[in-house]
C-alpha positions as CSV (number, residue, x, y, z in Angstrom):
1,X,0.0,0.0,0.0
2,X,1.1,3.5,-0.7
3,X,1.8,6.1,1.9
4,X,-1.3,8.1,0.9
5,X,-3.5,5.1,1.3
6,X,-2.1,4.4,4.8
7,X,-2.8,8.0,5.8
8,X,-6.4,7.8,4.6
9,X,-6.9,4.5,6.4
10,X,-5.4,6.0,9.6
11,X,-7.6,9.1,9.2
12,X,-10.8,7.1,8.7
13,X,-10.0,4.9,11.7
14,X,-9.4,7.9,13.9
15,X,-12.7,9.6,12.8
16,X,-14.6,6.3,13.4
17,X,-13.0,5.7,16.8
18,X,-13.7,9.4,17.8
19,X,-17.3,9.2,16.7
20,X,-17.9,5.9,18.5
21,X,-16.4,7.4,21.7
22,X,-18.6,10.5,21.5
23,X,-21.7,8.3,20.9
24,X,-20.9,6.1,23.9
25,X,-20.3,9.2,26.1
26,X,-23.6,10.7,25.1
27,X,-25.6,7.6,25.4
28,X,-29.0,7.8,27.1
29,X,-27.7,5.8,30.1
30,X,-26.1,9.0,31.4
31,X,-29.4,10.8,31.2
32,X,-31.2,8.6,33.8
33,X,-29.9,10.7,36.7
34,X,-31.8,13.9,37.3
35,X,-29.7,17.0,38.0
36,X,-30.6,19.5,40.7
37,X,-33.1,22.0,39.4
38,X,-34.0,19.7,36.4
39,X,-37.7,20.2,35.8
40,X,-38.7,18.7,32.4
41,X,-42.0,19.9,31.0
42,X,-44.8,17.8,29.5
43,X,-44.0,15.9,26.3
44,X,-45.2,16.8,22.9
45,X,-47.9,14.9,21.1
46,X,-47.3,13.4,17.7
47,X,-49.2,16.2,16.0
48,X,-47.2,18.8,17.9
49,X,-43.9,17.1,17.1
50,X,-44.7,16.8,13.4
51,X,-45.9,20.4,13.2
52,X,-42.8,21.7,15.0
53,X,-40.1,19.6,13.2
54,X,-41.7,18.9,9.8
55,X,-44.4,21.4,8.9
56,X,-42.8,24.6,10.4
57,X,-39.5,24.2,8.5
58,X,-41.3,23.5,5.3
59,X,-43.5,26.6,5.7
60,X,-40.4,28.7,6.6
61,X,-38.6,27.5,3.5
62,X,-41.5,28.3,1.3
63,X,-41.9,31.8,2.8
64,X,-38.2,32.6,2.4
65,X,-38.2,31.2,-1.2
66,X,-41.3,33.2,-2.0
67,X,-39.7,36.4,-0.6
68,X,-36.6,35.8,-2.7
69,X,-38.6,35.2,-5.8
70,X,-40.7,38.4,-5.2
71,X,-37.5,40.4,-4.6
72,X,-36.0,39.0,-7.9
73,X,-38.9,40.2,-10.1
74,X,-36.9,42.7,-12.1
75,X,-37.9,43.7,-15.6
76,X,-36.3,41.4,-18.1
77,X,-34.1,43.2,-20.7
78,X,-34.5,42.1,-24.3
79,X,-31.4,40.4,-25.6
80,X,-30.2,41.8,-29.0
81,X,-30.7,39.3,-31.8
82,X,-28.0,38.4,-34.2
């Protein structure tokens, strides 16, 4: 194997190991213990979750895209023929 391939394999292994370590450290098992002052609110229903994380981003995207298109409505200049 060439030196470049060895570097790429080492880089990929390092990224994979780092990612696995971060996932293990942030696993839900560490979230079982409540901290002082932790006061979680009521959970969201399925409809509220879909509205907040699906419908709202789509609506915001459409509003922003519409504003961009309205702002871009400049008179078209005729291109010279020939």
